[in-house]
C-alpha positions in Angstrom: 147.4 -60.3 -16.0 148.2 -58.6 -12.7 145.7 -55.9 -11.7 145.5 -53.6 -8.8 142.7 -54.1 -6.3 140.8 -51.1 -4.8 141.4 -50.8 -1.1 141.0 -47.7 1.1 143.9 -48.6 3.4 144.2 -47.7 7.1 147.8 -47.1 8.2 149.4 -49.9 10.2 153.0 -50.8 10.9 154.3 -53.1 8.2 157.8 -54.2 7.1 158.3 -55.9 3.7 161.1 -58.4 3.0 162.1 -58.5 -0.6 164.4 -61.1 -2.2 166.5 -60.5 -5.4 164.8 -61.3 -8.7 166.0 -62.3 -12.2 163.3 -60.0 -13.7 159.7 -59.0 -13.8 157.3 -60.5 -16.3 153.7 -60.3 -17.2 150.9 -57.8 -18.1 150.0 -55.1 -15.7 147.1 -52.7 -15.3 147.8 -49.9 -12.9 145.5 -47.9 -10.6 144.2 -44.5 -11.8 146.5 -41.5 -12.1 146.6 -39.6 -8.8 147.1 -36.2 -10.3 144.1 -36.5 -12.6 141.9 -38.1 -9.9 142.5 -35.2 -7.5 141.6 -32.6 -10.2 138.5 -34.4 -11.5 137.1 -34.8 -8.0 137.7 -31.2 -7.1 136.1 -29.9 -10.3 133.3 -32.3 -10.0 132.5 -30.9 -6.6 131.9 -27.4 -7.9 130.3 -28.5 -11.2 126.6 -28.4 -11.9 125.2 -31.9 -12.0 126.7 -35.3 -11.5 130.3 -36.4 -12.3 131.2 -40.0 -12.7 134.9 -41.0 -12.5 135.9 -44.5 -13.5 139.3 -46.0 -12.4 139.6 -43.3 -9.7 143.0 -43.6 -8.0 143.2 -46.0 -5.1 145.7 -44.0 -3.2 145.3 -42.6 0.4 146.1 -39.2 -1.0 143.1 -39.2 -3.3 140.9 -40.6 -0.6 142.0 -37.6 1.5 140.6 -35.3 -1.2 137.3 -37.2 -1.3 137.1 -37.0 2.5 137.7 -33.2 2.5 135.1 -32.7 -0.2 132.6 -34.7 1.9 133.1 -32.4 4.9 132.4 -29.5 2.6 128.9 -30.9 1.9 129.6 -32.8 -1.3 127.9 -36.2 -1.8 130.6 -38.7 -2.8 129.7 -42.4 -3.6 132.3 -45.1 -4.2 130.9 -48.1 -6.2 132.9 -51.3 -6.4 136.5 -51.1 -7.4 136.4 -48.6 -10.3 133.8 -45.8 -9.9 133.4 -42.6 -7.9 130.3 -40.6 -8.3 130.2 -36.9 -7.2 127.0 -34.8 -7.0 128.3 -31.4 -7.8 127.3 -28.3 -5.7 128.1 -25.6 -8.2 130.6 -22.8 -7.7 128.7 -21.4 -4.7 127.3 -24.6 -3.2 130.0 -25.8 -0.8 129.3 -25.4 2.9 131.6 -24.7 5.8 133.0 -27.6 7.6 132.6 -27.7 11.4 135.8 -29.7 11.7 139.4 -29.0 10.4 139.8 -30.6 7.0 142.4 -33.4 7.1 144.6 -33.6 4.0 146.7 -36.3 5.8 149.9 -36.7 3.7 148.6 -35.1 0.5 150.3 -32.0 -0.7 148.1 -32.1 -3.8 145.0 -32.0 -1.6 146.0 -29.1 0.6 147.5 -26.9 -2.1 144.9 -27.3 -4.9 141.9 -27.4 -2.6 143.1 -24.1 -1.2 142.3 -22.6 -4.6 138.7 -23.6 -4.3 138.5 -22.6 -0.6 139.8 -19.1 -1.5 136.6 -18.5 -3.4 134.2 -19.6 -0.6 132.4 -17.0 1.6 133.4 -18.8 4.8 136.5 -19.7 6.8 138.0 -23.2 6.5 140.8 -24.7 8.5 142.8 -27.4 6.7 145.8 -29.4 8.0 147.5 -32.8 7.6 149.8 -35.2 9.2 153.2 -34.4 10.8 155.0 -34.7 7.4 152.5 -32.4 5.6 152.8 -29.9 8.4 156.5 -29.5 7.5 155.8 -28.7 3.9 155.9 -25.1 2.8 152.7 -23.4 1.6 153.8 -19.8 1.1 154.0 -20.4 -2.7 150.2 -20.9 -2.6 149.4 -18.4 0.1 151.0 -15.5 -1.7 149.0 -15.6 -5.0 145.7 -16.5 -3.3 146.2 -13.6 -0.9 146.9 -11.3 -3.8 143.5 -12.4 -5.2 141.7 -11.4 -2.0 141.7 -14.4 0.3 142.8 -14.1 3.9 145.1 -17.0 4.8 146.8 -17.6 8.2 149.5 -20.3 8.5 152.0 -21.4 11.1 155.0 -19.2 10.8 153.3 -17.7 7.7 154.3 -20.8 5.7 153.2 -24.1 7.2 149.9 -26.0 7.9 147.5 -25.8 9.5 146.0 -23.1 7.2 143.0 -21.0 8.0 141.5 -19.7 4.7 138.8 -17.0 4.6 137.5 -16.7 1.1 135.1 -14.4 -0.6 135.1 -12.1 -3.6 138.3 -12.6 -5.5 140.0 -10.4 -8.1 141.9 -11.9 -11.1 145.7 -11.6 -11.2 148.5 -12.0 -13.6 151.0 -14.1 -11.7 154.5 -15.3 -12.6 155.4 -18.5 -10.8 158.8 -18.1 -9.1 159.3 -21.9 -9.3 157.6 -24.2 -11.8 154.8 -26.0 -9.9 151.7 -27.7 -11.4 150.1 -27.6 -8.0 150.5 -23.9 -7.5 149.4 -23.2 -11.0 146.3 -25.3 -10.4 145.5 -23.6 -7.1 145.5 -20.2 -8.9 143.4 -21.4 -11.8 140.9 -23.0 -9.5 140.6 -19.7 -7.5 140.3 -17.9 -10.9 137.0 -19.7 -11.4 135.6 -17.4 -8.7 137.5 -14.2 -9.6 136.3 -11.2 -11.5 138.1 -10.9 -14.8 140.8 -13.1 -16.4 143.4 -14.9 -14.3 146.7 -15.6 -15.9 149.6 -17.8 -14.7 153.0 -17.6 -16.3 155.3 -20.6 -15.8 159.1 -20.4 -15.9 159.0 -23.8 -17.6 156.1 -26.0 -18.6 154.5 -28.3 -16.0 151.9 -31.0 -16.4 148.7 -29.7 -17.9 146.1 -32.0 -16.3 144.2 -29.1 -14.8 143.9 -27.3 -18.1 142.6 -30.5 -19.8 140.2 -31.3 -17.0 138.8 -27.7 -16.9 138.1 -28.0 -20.7 136.4 -31.3 -20.1 134.0 -29.6 -17.6 133.2 -26.9 -20.2 135.6 -24.2 -19.1 137.4 -22.1 -21.8 141.1 -22.1 -20.9 143.7 -20.3 -23.0 147.3 -21.4 -23.4 149.9 -19.4 -25.2 153.5 -20.6 -24.7 154.1 -20.7 -20.9 151.0 -18.6 -20.2 147.7 -20.1 -19.1 144.6 -18.0 -18.5 140.8 -18.3 -17.9 137.9 -16.0 -17.3 136.1 -16.2 -13.9 132.4 -17.0 -13.5 132.2 -19.8 -16.0 129.9 -22.6 -15.1 131.3 -26.2 -14.9 129.1 -29.1 -16.1 129.3 -32.6 -14.7 131.0 -35.2 -16.8 131.7 -39.0 -17.1 135.4 -39.6 -17.4 137.9 -42.5 -17.0 141.2 -42.0 -15.4 144.2 -43.5 -17.2 146.8 -45.7 -15.3 149.3 -43.7 -13.2 152.5 -43.1 -15.0 154.4 -42.3 -11.8 153.4 -45.7 -10.5 154.4 -47.3 -13.8 157.9 -45.7 -13.5 158.9 -48.2 -10.8 158.0 -51.2 -12.9 159.5 -49.7 -16.0 162.8 -49.2 -14.3 162.6 -52.7 -12.7 162.0 -54.3 -16.1 164.8 -52.3 -17.8 167.5 -53.1 -15.2 166.7 -56.8 -14.5 168.0 -59.2 -17.2 165.1 -61.6 -17.2 162.3 -59.1 -17.7 159.5 -58.8 -20.3 156.7 -56.5 -19.0 153.6 -55.0 -20.7 151.8 -52.1 -19.0 148.3 -51.4 -20.3 146.2 -48.2 -20.5 148.8 -46.0 -18.9 148.6 -42.2 -19.1 151.1 -40.6 -21.5 150.5 -36.9 -21.0 153.4 -35.0 -22.6 154.1 -33.3 -19.3 154.4 -36.7 -17.5 156.0 -39.0 -20.0 159.4 -37.3 -19.8 160.7 -40.2 -17.8 159.9 -42.5 -20.6 161.4 -40.2 -23.2 164.6 -39.7 -21.2 165.0 -43.4 -20.5 164.5 -44.3 -24.2 167.1 -41.7 -25.2 169.5 -43.2 -22.6 169.0 -46.7 -24.2 166.0 -48.2 -22.4 164.1 -50.8 -24.5 160.6 -49.3 -24.1 158.2 -49.7 -27.0 154.8 -48.0 -27.4 152.4 -50.7 -28.7 149.3 -48.5 -29.1 147.8 -45.2 -28.0 144.6 -43.1 -28.2 143.2 -39.9 -26.7 140.7 -40.3 -23.9 139.2 -37.2 -22.3 142.0 -35.1 -23.8 144.7 -37.4 -22.2 146.9 -39.7 -24.3 146.6 -43.3 -23.1 148.7 -46.2 -24.3 150.3 -49.6 -23.8 154.0 -50.0 -23.2 156.3 -53.0 -23.4 159.6 -52.9 -21.5 162.5 -55.4 -21.9 166.0 -55.5 -20.4 168.2 -52.7 -21.5 171.6 -51.0 -21.1 170.9 -47.6 -19.7 173.7 -45.3 -20.5 173.0 -42.5 -17.9 173.6 -38.8 -18.2 172.6 -35.6 -16.5 169.1 -34.3 -15.5 168.8 -30.7 -14.6 167.2 -27.3 -15.5 163.7 -27.4 -17.1 163.8 -31.2 -17.2 163.6 -31.4 -13.4 159.9 -30.4 -13.0 159.0 -33.0 -15.6 160.5 -35.9 -13.6 160.5 -34.6 -10.0 158.4 -37.4 -8.7 160.5 -40.0 -10.5 163.9 -39.0 -9.3 164.0 -41.6 -6.5 163.5 -44.5 -9.0 165.9 -42.9 -11.5 168.5 -42.7 -8.8 168.1 -46.5 -8.4 168.4 -46.9 -12.2 171.6 -44.9 -12.1 173.3 -47.5 -10.0 172.7 -50.1 -12.7 173.4 -47.7 -15.6 176.7 -47.6 -17.6 177.7 -44.0 -16.9 175.6 -43.0 -13.8 173.2 -40.1 -13.5 173.7 -36.6 -12.1 170.7 -34.7 -10.8 171.0 -30.9 -10.3 168.5 -28.0 -9.8 166.4 -30.4 -7.8 166.3 -28.6 -4.4 162.5 -29.0 -4.5 163.2 -32.6 -3.4 164.2 -31.3 0.0 160.6 -30.4 0.8 158.6 -33.4 -0.4 157.1 -36.0 1.9 160.7 -36.4 3.1 163.9 -34.7 2.3 164.2 -37.0 -0.7 167.8 -36.1 -1.5 168.8 -37.1 2.0 166.6 -40.2 1.9 168.0 -41.4 -1.4 171.6 -40.8 -0.4 171.2 -42.5 2.9 169.6 -45.6 1.5 172.0 -46.0 -1.4 174.9 -45.7 0.9 173.3 -48.3 3.2 173.2 -50.7 0.2 176.9 -50.1 -0.4 176.6 -47.7 -3.3 178.7 -44.6 -3.9 176.8 -41.4 -4.2 177.6 -37.7 -3.9 175.1 -35.3 -2.3 174.7 -31.7 -3.3 172.3 -29.0 -1.9 170.3 -29.2 -5.1 170.7 -32.8 -6.1 173.0 -35.8 -6.2 175.3 -37.8 -8.5 175.1 -41.6 -8.7 177.9 -43.5 -10.5 176.9 -46.5 -12.6 177.9 -50.2 -12.6 177.4 -50.6 -8.9 176.6 -53.7 -6.9 173.8 -53.2 -4.3 173.7 -55.2 -1.1 170.5 -56.2 0.7 170.0 -54.6 4.1 167.4 -53.0 6.3 166.2 -49.7 4.9 164.0 -46.9 6.4 161.3 -45.3 4.2 161.3 -42.0 6.1 157.5 -42.2 5.8 157.8 -41.5 2.1 155.9 -43.6 -0.4 158.2 -43.0 -3.3 161.3 -43.9 -1.3 159.5 -47.1 -0.2 158.7 -48.2 -3.8 162.0 -47.0 -5.3 164.1 -49.1 -2.9 161.8 -52.1 -3.3 163.0 -52.1 -6.9 166.6 -51.6 -5.7 166.0 -54.7 -3.5 165.2 -56.8 -6.6 168.6 -55.9 -8.1 170.5 -56.4 -4.8 172.5 -59.3 -3.5 170.7 -60.7 -0.5 167.4 -59.9 1.1 166.3 -56.3 1.8 163.9 -55.3 4.6 161.8 -52.2 3.8 160.8 -50.7 7.1 157.3 -49.0 7.6 156.4 -50.1 4.1 152.8 -49.2 4.6 153.5 -45.7 3.5 153.4 -47.0 -0.1 149.6 -47.0 0.2 149.7 -43.2 0.0 150.0 -43.6 -3.8 149.8 -47.3 -4.5 147.9 -49.7 -2.2 148.9 -53.2 -3.1 152.2 -52.2 -4.6 154.2 -55.0 -2.8 151.7 -57.7 -3.7 151.9 -56.6 -7.4 155.7 -56.5 -7.4 155.9 -60.0 -5.9 153.4 -61.4 -8.4 155.5 -60.1 -11.3 158.9 -61.1 -9.9 160.8 -64.0 -11.6 163.1 -66.0 -9.4 
């Protein structure tokens, strides 16, 4: 069985050369889910008592969250490869950091942590790397300001942010764009607000925050696309295990589906309904993905998947489906080249403001590999039945681009060189080693 190894990576220049493969085979256990790990750490920091998190995500992003919490006076201990222990400070126990908090490349860290900082009676400055400083924050700034926080940002929209918290008032806020991170920031701020805070989503997003809040003892109401909670509730420390990351699993699922010599089993992967849309869509499109078993752990569905070679028909992904698969579009674009009919992605302009302009990044690399692709302001169209050619590809400093085109390299003719491959550690340290161990040649 291939398992991930816990490593807190330091960035260093690294290129990865990948040879074509007949398939990927074996059993795989993935690192913990990033989205869940961020949320459990932040809630554990403001809970009363100790929180123990097993299988905490190995990603640089989640380490960034732990580092920020440490600078806010939270005691965080990492034990071995699987456990993070957080000694909670309670809702009012965080202390001001003398230094600017560094979210590095993590949009999840800066956006969701802003919700907690909005409720603190001190000023915090939080920033990140060059890529993060280009990512818009106004969608978080607006609701948190309406709740009573004072937030300054570069050009009113970009990090670094200076957040002066204090007494907050509850709001009823309709998200202009579906975003689990913005919803989460508002709900976290709502813990400190007087009255009941309500968030209305234009379409459902992942509900990890709602499930985690309930696990910590918070009453959270959900009615259709409305989520609400009453401020002032006390969180209690918990012991929880993070399921395997389904966004990381997506790369291996697609690789096993498009390579003819594959037979892959992925164990203990999170199957949250708001995250498993990529699996549901691929199955409807013809992918041979079988759920072998499942159970509920800490409110989250966890299961084992088996994936075999498939004919993926293709289709169109747009509208309300886009927020459900936004992180998986790079690897779905790779799958599109090997599908029967191709895939068209629309209503996905959000991709323009990720770690890179992912629409541009995908289009550039697919064309470099000899593929046809049409670019739109809000998406792209990738025809099927295409032959990919090995070449040298940039990652644009984007972890999902690095991993998606590593899978493309397995299906290509000739070797492919992934430049600055170290950025994959943002979400999956050890990704290239795991991929190579599973590859059949």
